[in-house]
C-alpha positions as CSV (number, residue, x, y, z in Angstrom):
1,M,100.2,7.6,-11.4
2,P,101.2,11.1,-10.2
3,D,101.4,14.0,-12.7
4,K,105.0,15.3,-13.0
5,M,105.2,19.0,-13.7
6,S,108.0,21.6,-14.1
7,A,108.2,24.5,-11.7
8,Q,110.5,27.4,-10.8
9,C,110.8,30.5,-8.7
10,H,110.2,34.0,-10.1
11,C,113.8,34.7,-11.2
12,G,114.5,31.1,-12.3
13,A,117.4,30.6,-9.9
14,V,115.5,27.6,-8.5
15,A,113.9,25.0,-10.8
16,F,112.2,21.8,-9.7
17,T,109.8,19.1,-10.8
18,V,106.8,18.1,-8.7
19,E,104.7,14.9,-8.8
20,L,101.2,16.0,-8.0
21,I,99.1,13.5,-6.1
22,D,95.6,14.2,-7.3
23,G,96.2,16.7,-10.0
24,F,94.9,20.0,-8.8
25,D,92.1,18.5,-6.7
26,S,94.1,19.2,-3.5
27,V,94.5,22.9,-4.1
28,R,94.4,24.7,-0.7
29,R,95.1,27.8,1.4
30,C,95.7,27.8,5.1
31,N,94.7,30.3,7.8
32,C,97.7,29.8,10.2
33,S,99.8,32.9,11.0
34,F,102.5,32.1,8.5
35,C,100.3,31.1,5.6
36,R,98.0,34.1,6.1
37,M,101.1,36.4,5.6
38,R,102.6,34.3,2.8
39,G,99.3,34.2,0.9
40,A,100.1,31.3,-1.5
41,V,97.7,28.8,-3.0
42,V,99.3,25.3,-2.7
43,V,98.7,21.9,-4.2
44,Y,100.0,18.6,-2.7
45,A,102.8,16.6,-4.3
46,A,104.2,13.2,-3.5
47,G,107.7,14.4,-4.5
48,V,109.7,17.4,-5.3
49,E,113.0,17.2,-7.1
50,V,115.2,20.3,-7.2
51,T,116.9,20.3,-10.7
52,E,118.6,23.7,-10.5
53,G,119.6,26.1,-7.7
54,R,119.5,23.9,-4.6
55,S,122.1,26.2,-3.1
56,Q,119.8,29.2,-3.7
57,L,117.0,27.7,-1.5
58,T,116.6,29.2,2.0
59,E,114.8,27.2,4.7
60,Y,112.4,28.7,7.3
61,R,110.9,26.8,10.2
62,F,108.5,28.3,12.8
63,N,106.3,27.3,15.8
64,S,106.9,23.5,16.2
65,R,109.9,23.7,13.8
66,E,108.7,20.4,12.3
67,V,108.2,21.7,8.8
68,A,110.7,23.2,6.4
69,H,109.4,26.0,4.1
70,Y,111.7,26.7,1.2
71,F,112.2,30.1,-0.5
72,C,114.4,31.3,-3.3
73,S,117.2,33.4,-1.7
74,V,117.4,35.6,-4.8
75,C,113.8,36.6,-5.5
76,G,112.2,35.6,-2.2
77,I,109.5,33.5,-3.7
78,Y,108.0,30.6,-1.6
79,T,108.5,27.5,-3.6
80,F,107.4,24.5,-1.5
81,H,107.2,23.0,2.0
82,Q,107.0,19.7,3.7
83,S,103.5,18.9,4.9
84,R,103.1,18.9,8.7
85,S,100.1,16.6,8.6
86,D,101.8,14.1,6.4
87,P,105.6,14.6,6.1
88,E,105.7,12.3,3.0
89,K,103.8,15.0,1.1
90,F,104.8,18.5,0.0
91,G,102.8,21.7,-0.4
92,V,103.8,23.4,-3.6
93,N,103.1,27.0,-4.6
94,V,100.9,26.7,-7.6
95,A,102.2,30.0,-9.0
96,C,105.6,28.3,-9.4
97,I,104.2,25.5,-11.6
98,K,104.7,26.4,-15.3
99,G,101.4,27.5,-16.9
100,I,99.5,27.7,-13.6
101,S,98.2,30.7,-11.7
102,P,96.4,30.9,-8.4
103,F,93.6,32.7,-10.3
104,D,92.9,29.5,-12.3
105,F,90.9,28.3,-9.3
106,T,87.6,30.0,-8.6
107,S,87.1,28.3,-5.2
108,V,89.9,27.3,-2.9
109,I,89.5,25.4,0.4
110,V,91.1,27.1,3.4
111,S,92.5,24.6,5.9
112,D,92.2,25.4,9.6
113,G,95.9,25.6,10.4
114,N,95.0,27.8,13.4
115,N,93.6,24.7,15.0
116,H,96.0,22.1,13.6
117,P,95.4,18.5,14.9
118,K,99.1,18.3,15.9
119,D,98.5,21.2,18.2
120,G,95.4,19.6,19.8
121,G,92.9,21.3,17.5
122,K,90.2,19.8,15.2
123,G,91.7,21.0,12.0
124,G,89.5,20.6,8.9
125,V,88.1,23.3,6.7
126,A,88.0,26.8,7.9
127,G,86.3,28.2,4.9
128,Y,86.7,28.9,1.2
129,L,88.3,31.7,-0.9
130,S,86.6,32.6,-4.1
131,Y,87.9,34.3,-7.2
132,V,85.3,35.6,-9.7
133,P,86.9,36.9,-12.9
134,K,85.2,40.0,-14.4
């Protein structure tokens, strides 16, 4: 049974619920050009339900244009995106989930989005990001 959690952007204009697939076991970063610049830590969800502010969401697609990345048009925060590897899943910005911070995770897998299998690459794990609190 997936874990259902509440989430929202920074300003609160967009609110949504997410159904996490494996709790926070799927927490990831990605090294593709877009994710490098966006800098978010994501977790995978089986479903995302926008409960407030659907009209405030802005969609961005790049490269293959297969995947929709959603941002709040008011505060600019990345909220979630459809997974390119598995379009039935969503990557959700952990910082949007109530009570969760990217700094809650001391080690985060970095997916090799630069060599995505849908682009002919091997994909897999590119490395790990570590956070060591003082």
